[in-house]
Backbone bond lengths (Angstrom), bond angles and torsions (degrees), N, CA, C in turn:
res aa  C-N    CA-C-N  psi(-1)  N-CA   C-N-CA  omega(-1)  CA-C   N-CA-C  phi
1 M - - - 1.454 - - 1.527 109.95 -
2 T 1.316 116.98 124.77 1.461 122.05 176.99 1.519 108.22 -88.05
3 T 1.332 116.42 120.05 1.463 120.63 -179.72 1.528 109.95 -93.29
4 V 1.335 114.85 145.47 1.461 121.45 -176.35 1.527 109.40 -123.88
5 G 1.321 115.45 134.67 1.458 121.19 173.90 1.514 110.66 -118.14
6 V 1.330 116.90 147.03 1.462 122.55 -179.37 1.518 108.38 -128.69
7 V 1.324 116.22 130.98 1.469 121.28 172.61 1.516 107.28 -126.05
8 T 1.335 116.26 123.34 1.465 119.83 174.81 1.527 109.10 -96.31
9 G 1.331 115.08 152.77 1.453 118.55 -174.41 1.510 111.43 65.20
10 A 1.337 115.35 32.48 1.470 121.63 -169.84 1.516 113.42 -78.99
11 G 1.317 118.14 -5.25 1.457 119.53 -173.65 1.509 114.82 -80.28
12 R 1.336 117.97 -14.65 1.472 118.61 -174.76 1.524 110.29 -164.05
13 G 1.305 115.42 170.23 1.454 121.70 171.76 1.513 115.04 56.27
14 M 1.329 115.02 -137.41 1.460 119.74 -176.01 1.515 111.88 -69.19
15 G 1.346 117.20 -30.09 1.463 119.20 176.38 1.504 111.57 -62.85
16 L 1.330 117.30 -45.37 1.469 121.14 179.00 1.524 110.04 -63.62
17 A 1.335 116.75 -40.70 1.460 119.81 178.64 1.530 110.74 -61.97
18 C 1.339 116.92 -38.56 1.469 120.17 176.88 1.524 110.59 -65.69
19 A 1.322 116.49 -40.27 1.469 120.68 179.21 1.514 110.68 -62.58
20 E 1.331 116.74 -39.67 1.461 120.31 178.36 1.516 111.30 -61.89
21 R 1.326 116.65 -37.79 1.470 119.90 178.41 1.513 112.01 -74.12
22 M 1.339 117.25 -33.42 1.449 120.34 -177.78 1.519 112.84 -76.10
23 A 1.339 116.37 -29.98 1.465 120.46 179.25 1.539 109.39 -56.92
24 G 1.290 115.87 130.60 1.468 120.36 -178.93 1.510 113.80 93.68
25 T 1.343 117.47 -13.08 1.453 119.63 178.37 1.533 111.62 -100.03
26 V 1.330 116.42 -10.05 1.465 121.85 177.03 1.527 108.01 -132.29
27 D 1.325 115.19 160.78 1.466 119.30 -179.87 1.521 112.22 -77.74
28 E 1.327 116.75 -36.85 1.468 122.62 179.78 1.524 108.94 -127.27
29 L 1.332 115.94 128.39 1.459 121.03 -178.26 1.516 109.74 -118.85
30 L 1.345 116.26 119.38 1.461 122.26 177.99 1.523 108.70 -99.88
31 L 1.332 115.18 120.63 1.459 122.41 -178.07 1.517 108.46 -103.36
32 V 1.320 116.37 103.83 1.455 122.70 -171.78 1.539 109.72 -97.97
33 D 1.321 115.85 129.35 1.459 119.60 176.84 1.521 108.95 -159.52
34 L 1.318 116.67 150.52 1.458 121.11 175.34 1.524 111.33 -71.88
35 D 1.322 116.26 -28.51 1.462 123.35 -179.57 1.538 108.71 -86.07
36 E 1.318 116.34 105.05 1.477 121.13 -176.14 1.523 111.74 -59.61
37 A 1.328 116.88 -44.05 1.462 119.83 -177.73 1.532 110.79 -63.23
38 A 1.343 116.63 -42.57 1.459 120.19 -179.96 1.529 111.26 -66.13
39 A 1.344 116.62 -39.94 1.462 120.28 179.38 1.532 110.55 -64.06
40 K 1.316 116.27 -43.15 1.456 119.88 -178.91 1.531 111.50 -68.04
41 E 1.315 116.17 -37.84 1.462 119.03 177.97 1.526 110.93 -63.92
42 A 1.337 116.47 -43.79 1.452 119.90 178.47 1.520 110.71 -63.77
43 A 1.339 116.65 -41.37 1.462 120.18 179.19 1.522 110.89 -62.37
44 G 1.318 116.30 -39.58 1.456 119.67 178.29 1.513 112.12 -64.44
45 Q 1.311 116.70 -38.28 1.460 121.15 -179.51 1.521 112.28 -70.79
46 L 1.330 115.79 -37.02 1.466 120.42 -168.53 1.524 114.03 -106.88
47 G 1.319 116.82 -4.45 1.454 119.15 -179.52 1.512 113.20 74.11
48 G 1.328 116.39 26.10 1.454 120.31 177.99 1.513 111.74 -103.08
49 R 1.324 115.84 -167.61 1.464 122.67 179.76 1.525 109.00 -115.53
50 A 1.308 117.12 125.67 1.461 121.49 176.62 1.534 110.44 -74.02
51 Y 1.314 115.33 139.28 1.465 120.14 177.30 1.527 107.27 -138.25
52 V 1.317 116.20 109.48 1.452 121.68 -176.37 1.529 109.55 -84.49
53 L 1.340 116.02 124.49 1.465 119.24 -173.32 1.515 110.63 -158.29
54 D 1.327 115.68 136.08 1.463 122.85 164.82 1.526 105.08 -87.32
55 I 1.318 116.90 115.40 1.468 119.44 -172.78 1.513 113.52 -68.31
56 T 1.318 117.67 -8.91 1.472 119.84 175.25 1.522 112.03 -88.15
57 D 1.320 118.04 -1.43 1.467 123.56 -177.62 1.530 109.35 -89.85
58 A 1.327 117.39 106.23 1.469 121.06 -176.45 1.523 111.32 -61.12
59 D 1.319 118.16 -41.44 1.464 120.44 178.11 1.518 111.25 -63.87
60 G 1.335 115.46 -39.99 1.456 119.44 178.12 1.520 112.10 -63.54
61 L 1.333 116.88 -37.93 1.455 120.33 177.91 1.526 111.24 -66.08
62 R 1.316 116.21 -38.31 1.466 118.28 176.10 1.529 110.58 -63.39
63 G 1.338 116.48 -37.93 1.443 119.74 175.76 1.518 112.18 -63.14
64 L 1.331 116.45 -38.37 1.463 120.34 176.20 1.521 111.22 -62.01
65 A 1.327 117.11 -44.97 1.459 120.53 178.65 1.536 111.09 -60.71
66 E 1.319 116.42 -40.84 1.468 119.87 177.86 1.528 110.70 -63.20
67 R 1.339 116.01 -38.96 1.459 118.95 179.01 1.526 111.44 -65.11
68 V 1.334 115.83 -42.78 1.464 120.01 177.76 1.521 110.38 -59.98
69 A 1.326 116.39 -49.10 1.458 120.62 -178.48 1.522 111.74 -60.64
70 G 1.321 116.56 -34.21 1.457 120.54 179.04 1.515 113.27 -71.92
71 L 1.329 117.15 -23.93 1.458 120.63 -177.97 1.524 112.60 -89.17
72 G 1.321 117.83 -32.64 1.459 118.35 -177.18 1.520 111.84 162.98
73 T 1.342 116.11 -143.73 1.461 123.57 -176.53 1.517 110.17 -102.09
74 L 1.324 116.32 128.42 1.445 120.64 -179.29 1.522 110.42 -66.76
75 R 1.322 115.65 120.79 1.459 120.49 -178.64 1.536 112.84 -108.43
76 A 1.342 117.37 -43.39 1.456 119.40 -172.85 1.520 110.69 -148.27
77 V 1.338 115.34 142.09 1.462 122.14 175.97 1.523 108.54 -134.19
78 A 1.330 116.67 123.06 1.458 122.10 171.37 1.516 106.68 -112.29
79 H 1.324 116.71 108.63 1.463 121.58 -175.01 1.518 108.65 -99.11
80 A 1.337 115.45 90.18 1.461 121.41 -176.06 1.519 113.14 -102.51
81 A 1.340 117.68 -10.51 1.468 120.03 -176.45 1.519 110.59 -64.05
82 G 1.319 115.74 138.98 1.457 120.26 178.62 1.514 110.68 176.11
83 I 1.313 115.11 174.99 1.463 121.04 178.21 1.520 108.92 -128.06
84 S 1.330 115.54 160.20 1.449 122.07 -178.24 1.531 110.18 -107.52
85 P 1.334 117.93 170.59 1.467 120.32 -171.35 1.529 115.86 -57.69
86 S 1.323 117.94 -28.78 1.454 119.50 -177.12 1.520 113.68 -84.51
87 M 1.335 117.15 0.79 1.463 120.74 -171.11 1.515 115.14 -100.03
88 A 1.334 118.70 -10.91 1.473 119.50 -175.04 1.524 109.23 -166.13
89 D 1.349 115.06 174.49 1.455 118.72 175.57 1.533 109.44 -81.27
90 W 1.332 116.24 174.85 1.454 120.24 -170.58 1.520 113.91 -65.18
91 R 1.318 117.00 -36.82 1.457 119.33 -179.80 1.536 111.29 -67.65
92 R 1.313 116.10 -40.90 1.470 120.48 179.19 1.527 110.31 -65.60
93 I 1.328 117.50 -36.27 1.461 119.97 177.21 1.530 110.69 -60.28
94 F 1.316 117.12 -43.65 1.465 119.12 176.70 1.524 111.39 -63.04
95 E 1.323 116.76 -41.38 1.469 120.19 -177.18 1.523 111.41 -63.74
96 V 1.329 116.67 -43.17 1.464 120.62 -176.08 1.524 111.50 -80.47
97 D 1.335 117.10 -47.62 1.449 120.27 -169.42 1.530 114.38 -85.44
98 F 1.321 116.99 -19.58 1.468 118.86 -177.54 1.521 112.70 -123.65
99 V 1.321 117.33 -58.14 1.469 120.51 -176.12 1.532 110.11 -59.97
100 A 1.328 117.24 -43.42 1.463 119.49 -179.44 1.522 111.96 -63.96
101 T 1.323 116.72 -33.09 1.464 119.97 176.79 1.531 110.38 -61.56
102 A 1.339 115.39 -48.05 1.467 119.84 178.99 1.523 111.59 -63.58
103 R 1.331 116.24 -39.71 1.463 120.08 -177.82 1.529 110.78 -69.24
104 L 1.326 117.12 -39.41 1.467 120.27 177.45 1.523 109.84 -62.40
105 A 1.327 116.32 -47.11 1.469 119.57 -179.23 1.523 111.50 -62.74
106 E 1.323 116.88 -41.58 1.457 120.58 178.92 1.532 110.94 -63.23
107 T 1.317 116.61 -40.01 1.463 120.60 -177.82 1.513 112.00 -69.74
108 L 1.326 116.43 -36.32 1.475 119.94 -178.99 1.529 113.07 -86.71
109 R 1.332 117.19 -13.45 1.461 120.70 -175.02 1.530 113.09 -53.64
110 P 1.346 120.33 -42.89 1.477 118.69 179.60 1.514 114.28 -63.13
111 L 1.326 117.77 -16.20 1.470 121.30 -179.83 1.523 112.00 -91.04
112 A 1.333 117.37 -8.22 1.455 120.74 -176.47 1.515 109.99 -70.69
113 T 1.320 114.72 138.62 1.452 121.60 178.87 1.520 108.98 -144.37
114 A 1.312 117.93 -179.31 1.458 120.42 -179.04 1.528 109.74 -56.68
115 G 1.331 115.76 123.86 1.459 120.66 179.49 1.512 114.27 98.25
116 T 1.321 117.91 -11.72 1.471 119.52 176.14 1.524 109.23 -68.72
117 A 1.336 116.30 137.94 1.461 120.85 178.47 1.515 109.73 -139.32
118 M 1.336 115.87 144.57 1.455 122.22 179.96 1.516 109.65 -133.40
119 V 1.319 116.81 139.13 1.455 122.17 173.67 1.531 107.89 -124.30
120 C 1.325 115.44 125.76 1.465 121.65 177.61 1.513 110.12 -105.95
121 F 1.306 117.46 139.14 1.451 121.12 178.38 1.525 109.83 -82.05
122 A 1.307 115.22 124.58 1.464 122.27 174.12 1.525 107.30 -112.46
123 S 1.316 117.68 -137.04 1.462 121.30 -178.82 1.520 108.65 -166.00
124 M 1.335 114.63 156.32 1.450 117.86 174.24 1.524 111.64 -78.89
125 A 1.341 118.35 -7.12 1.465 121.61 -175.72 1.526 113.21 -52.36
126 P 1.344 120.17 -51.46 1.471 118.28 179.99 1.523 112.77 -68.65
127 L 1.326 117.31 -22.80 1.455 120.45 178.99 1.532 112.40 -73.99
128 L 1.340 115.34 -15.76 1.457 120.77 177.56 1.528 112.53 -87.45
129 D 1.331 116.52 -8.76 1.466 121.11 -176.09 1.518 109.82 -90.26
130 P 1.347 117.62 113.34 1.470 120.15 -176.46 1.529 114.25 -84.08
131 T 1.331 118.23 -5.61 1.465 120.97 -175.49 1.534 111.05 -76.44
132 V 1.316 115.35 155.96 1.467 121.23 178.21 1.523 108.29 -83.17
133 P 1.337 118.69 122.00 1.464 120.38 -177.58 1.519 111.28 -68.79
134 P 1.333 118.16 139.56 1.469 121.23 175.62 1.528 110.77 -61.96
135 P 1.332 117.67 136.92 1.468 120.30 -179.26 1.532 112.71 -56.89
136 G 1.334 117.88 -36.50 1.452 119.80 -179.29 1.508 112.72 -63.99
137 A 1.336 116.26 -35.33 1.461 119.78 178.41 1.530 110.57 -69.75
138 L 1.323 116.72 -41.10 1.469 119.75 178.18 1.524 111.17 -64.82
139 A 1.315 116.39 -38.77 1.465 119.70 177.79 1.522 110.69 -62.24
140 A 1.330 116.70 -38.00 1.465 119.71 177.73 1.519 110.78 -65.83
141 L 1.337 116.94 -41.79 1.463 119.91 179.61 1.531 112.07 -61.86
142 D 1.324 115.86 -28.83 1.458 119.13 -177.30 1.527 112.56 -77.59
143 E 1.325 117.26 1.41 1.457 121.83 172.65 1.526 109.11 -129.44
144 P 1.339 116.66 68.78 1.476 120.70 -171.63 1.516 114.88 -64.26
145 L 1.334 117.55 -23.08 1.453 119.87 -178.45 1.532 112.69 -96.71
146 D 1.319 117.14 8.44 1.456 121.63 173.60 1.530 108.44 -69.12
147 P 1.334 118.64 122.67 1.470 120.06 179.14 1.521 113.00 -57.76
148 G 1.321 117.44 -21.93 1.459 120.87 -179.95 1.516 113.98 -93.01
149 L 1.332 118.32 16.19 1.457 121.87 -174.13 1.525 112.89 -54.14
150 T 1.319 118.04 -54.36 1.454 119.27 -175.39 1.529 111.98 -66.02
151 G 1.322 116.83 -33.95 1.461 119.95 176.20 1.516 111.56 -64.06
152 R 1.308 117.13 -41.80 1.455 121.37 178.85 1.525 111.06 -65.10
153 L 1.343 116.14 -39.50 1.458 119.89 178.87 1.538 110.44 -67.90
154 R 1.335 115.84 -38.50 1.475 119.52 178.30 1.535 110.36 -63.52
155 E 1.321 116.12 -37.73 1.459 120.72 179.11 1.527 111.22 -67.96
156 A 1.346 116.40 -39.55 1.460 120.55 -176.42 1.532 112.70 -78.27
157 L 1.324 116.63 -32.32 1.464 120.62 -171.43 1.517 114.33 -110.34
158 G 1.324 116.29 -13.61 1.456 119.14 -178.70 1.513 112.76 79.28
159 E 1.312 115.95 -168.49 1.456 120.30 -173.44 1.527 113.23 -69.77
160 S 1.320 118.24 -12.05 1.463 120.34 178.76 1.523 111.93 -60.05
161 I 1.328 116.94 -27.42 1.458 120.58 -177.73 1.527 110.97 -68.15
162 E 1.316 117.84 -17.72 1.463 120.62 179.66 1.530 113.10 -76.59
163 D 1.317 116.92 -12.31 1.457 120.69 170.11 1.523 108.20 -68.89
164 T 1.319 117.74 128.76 1.469 119.45 -172.28 1.527 112.68 -66.85
165 G 1.319 116.88 -31.91 1.454 118.74 176.67 1.517 111.84 -66.67
166 T 1.326 116.18 -40.65 1.468 120.97 176.96 1.523 110.31 -66.27
167 A 1.320 116.61 -42.27 1.465 120.31 178.80 1.520 110.86 -61.95
168 Y 1.307 116.90 -41.39 1.472 121.06 178.78 1.525 110.55 -60.45
169 S 1.332 116.05 -45.89 1.458 120.06 -179.61 1.527 111.20 -61.58
170 W 1.339 116.63 -42.66 1.462 119.49 179.51 1.524 111.53 -70.29
171 A 1.317 117.74 -35.91 1.467 119.74 177.01 1.530 110.35 -61.69
172 K 1.318 116.78 -42.18 1.464 119.81 -179.71 1.518 111.35 -74.10
173 R 1.338 117.87 -28.79 1.479 119.90 170.47 1.524 109.32 -60.77
174 G 1.329 115.06 -38.81 1.451 119.36 176.99 1.516 112.43 -62.00
175 V 1.334 116.81 -39.23 1.475 120.07 177.65 1.527 109.83 -62.34
176 H 1.322 117.77 -43.65 1.474 120.49 177.85 1.527 110.53 -56.04
177 R 1.308 116.58 -46.93 1.466 120.58 -177.41 1.532 110.70 -68.83
178 F 1.329 116.16 -41.25 1.457 119.58 -179.10 1.520 111.44 -60.73
179 V 1.312 116.82 -42.80 1.465 120.65 -178.11 1.529 111.08 -60.75
180 R 1.323 116.30 -40.55 1.477 118.13 178.39 1.528 110.60 -63.47
181 Q 1.309 116.90 -41.87 1.461 120.25 -179.67 1.527 112.09 -69.60
182 E 1.342 116.19 -39.57 1.467 119.95 -177.90 1.525 111.18 -69.00
183 A 1.324 117.46 -29.51 1.458 119.83 177.36 1.521 110.72 -60.34
184 V 1.332 116.79 -36.55 1.460 121.05 178.99 1.533 109.90 -67.80
185 R 1.319 116.01 -38.64 1.471 119.55 -179.64 1.520 111.85 -70.77
186 L 1.333 117.17 -36.34 1.469 120.65 -175.67 1.524 113.13 -82.64
187 G 1.315 116.65 -24.15 1.454 120.57 -173.90 1.529 115.36 -51.65
188 P 1.332 118.70 -46.39 1.468 118.38 -178.50 1.529 114.21 -59.59
189 A 1.317 117.57 -23.32 1.471 120.74 177.13 1.513 112.37 -85.22
190 G 1.342 117.25 -4.95 1.456 120.52 -176.35 1.524 112.32 81.23
191 A 1.337 116.64 17.26 1.458 122.20 -179.07 1.524 109.94 -103.90
192 R 1.341 115.74 160.22 1.468 121.49 -175.05 1.536 110.47 -131.75
193 I 1.334 114.52 160.56 1.459 121.08 173.08 1.523 108.81 -150.36
194 C 1.325 116.69 140.58 1.457 123.43 174.46 1.524 108.41 -138.73
195 S 1.315 116.37 172.39 1.458 120.44 169.77 1.515 108.54 -125.42
196 V 1.331 115.35 159.57 1.461 121.03 170.91 1.526 107.74 -122.40
197 S 1.314 115.46 144.95 1.470 121.63 179.10 1.532 108.53 -121.03
198 P 1.341 115.98 94.71 1.461 118.17 179.63 1.521 112.26 -68.46
199 G 1.315 115.14 150.26 1.458 121.43 170.19 1.517 109.65 -84.53
200 I 1.316 116.96 -142.29 1.462 121.19 179.06 1.521 107.68 -82.26
201 I 1.330 115.71 108.49 1.460 121.72 -173.66 1.530 109.42 -111.83
202 D 1.313 116.25 139.50 1.465 121.97 -177.29 1.528 109.73 -82.58
203 T 1.325 115.76 86.52 1.464 122.79 175.43 1.533 107.22 -130.89
204 P 1.348 117.17 165.78 1.477 117.91 177.03 1.519 112.95 -55.59
205 Q 1.326 117.21 -42.49 1.467 120.01 179.07 1.524 111.07 -66.95
206 G 1.329 116.01 -38.71 1.458 119.48 178.07 1.525 111.96 -65.01
207 R 1.318 116.87 -38.99 1.462 120.02 178.33 1.527 110.99 -67.56
208 Q 1.337 116.31 -35.36 1.470 120.42 176.35 1.516 110.21 -61.32
209 E 1.318 116.60 -46.39 1.471 120.77 179.73 1.521 110.96 -64.02
210 A 1.327 117.26 -39.15 1.456 120.53 179.83 1.524 110.74 -62.98
211 G 1.330 116.00 -35.47 1.454 119.83 177.33 1.510 112.42 -67.04
212 E 1.354 116.05 -34.06 1.456 121.02 179.20 1.525 112.55 -80.77
213 H 1.335 116.27 -27.04 1.472 120.97 -174.85 1.522 109.62 -131.46
214 P 1.323 117.90 86.14 1.462 121.48 -179.56 1.526 114.00 -56.48
215 S 1.338 116.94 -21.72 1.460 119.86 -179.27 1.528 111.89 -62.99
216 M 1.334 117.21 -18.63 1.470 119.55 178.82 1.516 111.17 -63.26
217 A 1.331 117.37 -26.04 1.469 120.05 178.11 1.518 110.46 -61.21
218 A 1.333 116.30 -33.43 1.459 119.83 179.05 1.515 111.77 -64.37
219 L 1.332 116.51 -34.64 1.471 119.73 178.17 1.522 110.74 -67.59
220 V 1.329 116.53 -37.11 1.462 119.06 176.27 1.521 109.43 -63.25
221 E 1.318 116.46 -42.18 1.469 120.40 179.78 1.528 111.90 -63.81
222 R 1.342 116.51 -32.01 1.467 119.98 179.96 1.520 112.93 -84.31
223 T 1.329 117.35 -8.81 1.468 121.53 -179.35 1.524 109.13 -70.79
224 P 1.341 119.19 123.94 1.455 120.64 -178.67 1.526 114.20 -55.16
225 L 1.321 117.51 -32.80 1.465 119.16 178.35 1.516 112.36 -80.16
226 A 1.338 116.55 -5.25 1.468 122.97 170.26 1.524 113.63 59.32
227 R 1.322 116.07 39.37 1.470 120.33 176.47 1.509 109.65 -163.84
228 R 1.334 115.01 169.74 1.460 120.38 170.50 1.523 109.40 -78.56
229 G 1.318 115.97 154.54 1.445 119.87 173.53 1.524 110.96 -81.46
230 Q 1.312 115.97 166.69 1.454 122.85 177.57 1.544 109.51 -110.19
231 A 1.316 114.68 148.95 1.469 119.22 179.97 1.515 111.28 -55.00
232 A 1.329 117.18 -38.84 1.465 120.90 -178.61 1.523 111.69 -63.96
233 E 1.331 116.91 -29.56 1.464 119.20 -179.89 1.524 110.97 -71.81
234 V 1.337 116.97 -36.94 1.454 120.25 175.33 1.530 109.54 -68.94
235 A 1.325 116.49 -42.43 1.464 120.58 -179.02 1.528 111.53 -61.70
236 A 1.310 116.83 -33.48 1.467 119.53 179.29 1.530 111.18 -64.60
237 V 1.335 115.96 -38.19 1.476 119.91 177.46 1.525 110.18 -68.86
238 V 1.333 116.37 -41.23 1.468 120.45 177.29 1.525 109.86 -60.95
239 A 1.330 116.55 -43.54 1.458 120.42 -179.17 1.533 111.04 -60.52
240 F 1.335 116.29 -41.63 1.468 118.50 176.78 1.522 111.38 -63.27
241 A 1.353 116.41 -46.06 1.463 119.69 -177.65 1.526 111.98 -61.76
242 L 1.325 116.89 -29.29 1.456 121.00 179.62 1.530 112.58 -85.01
243 S 1.313 117.48 -13.84 1.463 121.33 -172.68 1.520 112.31 -81.66
244 A 1.330 115.88 164.12 1.464 121.53 175.89 1.524 111.32 -64.62
245 E 1.326 117.39 -23.45 1.461 120.54 178.69 1.529 111.73 -65.96
246 A 1.335 116.61 -21.69 1.466 121.20 179.02 1.512 111.13 -101.30
247 S 1.311 117.18 30.64 1.470 122.23 -170.04 1.530 114.10 -64.34
248 F 1.345 118.64 -13.33 1.462 120.42 178.08 1.523 111.14 -116.19
249 V 1.322 116.57 15.28 1.463 122.24 176.97 1.514 107.44 -99.25
250 N 1.333 117.09 115.77 1.459 119.69 -169.19 1.527 110.51 -155.64
251 G 1.329 116.11 138.44 1.458 121.53 171.03 1.515 115.10 72.07
252 I 1.336 117.61 21.80 1.468 120.00 -177.86 1.524 110.39 -122.15
253 D 1.321 114.93 165.72 1.454 121.68 171.38 1.523 108.62 -106.27
254 I 1.331 115.95 138.89 1.453 121.71 -179.05 1.526 109.00 -116.26
255 P 1.325 119.32 105.54 1.467 119.82 175.70 1.535 110.72 -69.99
256 V 1.321 115.76 137.44 1.473 121.90 175.37 1.523 104.83 -126.62
257 D 1.339 115.84 79.04 1.450 120.34 -163.70 1.526 114.62 -130.48
258 G 1.318 117.66 9.31 1.446 119.79 179.42 1.527 114.63 69.00
259 G 1.331 115.99 8.33 1.464 120.61 177.59 1.515 115.26 95.93
260 V 1.348 117.78 8.87 1.464 118.50 -176.90 1.518 112.16 -66.05
261 L 1.315 117.52 -35.95 1.471 119.22 177.95 1.521 110.98 -63.05
262 A 1.317 116.22 -39.71 1.474 120.62 177.66 1.522 109.62 -63.86
263 A 1.324 117.28 -42.71 1.457 120.54 -178.46 1.511 112.11 -65.14
264 L 1.326 116.94 -43.62 1.456 121.14 -179.56 1.527 110.84 -69.30
265 G 1.333 115.64 -38.37 1.461 119.17 177.49 1.518 111.88 -63.35
266 A 1.325 116.82 -40.46 1.457 120.78 178.94 1.524 110.76 -65.58
267 A 1.352 116.37 -37.01 1.455 120.84 179.26 1.519 110.85 -65.77
268 R 1.351 116.75 -37.81 1.474 119.48 179.37 1.505 111.55 -69.94
């Protein structure tokens, strides 16, 4: 049996770190990225296959699934592709960070079999929000492929959702909820899915956000380990969640945050 692994956002940052960990654990490794040069460079380094794709492109995702099926049996998926609040408007953030996650999982679902595992990147952002979410907004999140998703969220949350930081937090809240629901769908096939919620991680994208939002420095100061995390540290957790050793870990979110959530929770 030829096993296939897929890493999205594999050209840089945490996606590349995940690809480095996945290389050698599968027979065929697909390195998915919108940046063709970055995907090819990663493929050259790791002995994988570059696959250029905009993860919001439904036709492109179907092409990816066909490529996986043609290579062998889907074993592992690390879905790290995404954008941060300073990179797009609020609607695009939902499309890339949430809707594309649901669409990727839906497209790959028919390929899932016993031993298949998927990890989706979420964020600690919604875990920092102590407010009670409006039921209408949660109901909207539970239908990520509804074309009216952003309109429903705008109706439930008001104009505050148009702030890109708020949109990012809600998009990642959607990922948390989606993973729990998808675990129920995948279970009968013997397949699993989890999410990871990184804290403040030292990556190019993370440094860009820190430049736009100086308040992030305060989170580093409140982190019990008193530093930023490294991409390799997040990738190590993803690698475990995808491994056979985590065969009973399913439908949960795993924070990789150096303890900042614990510190803030204790302060509250």
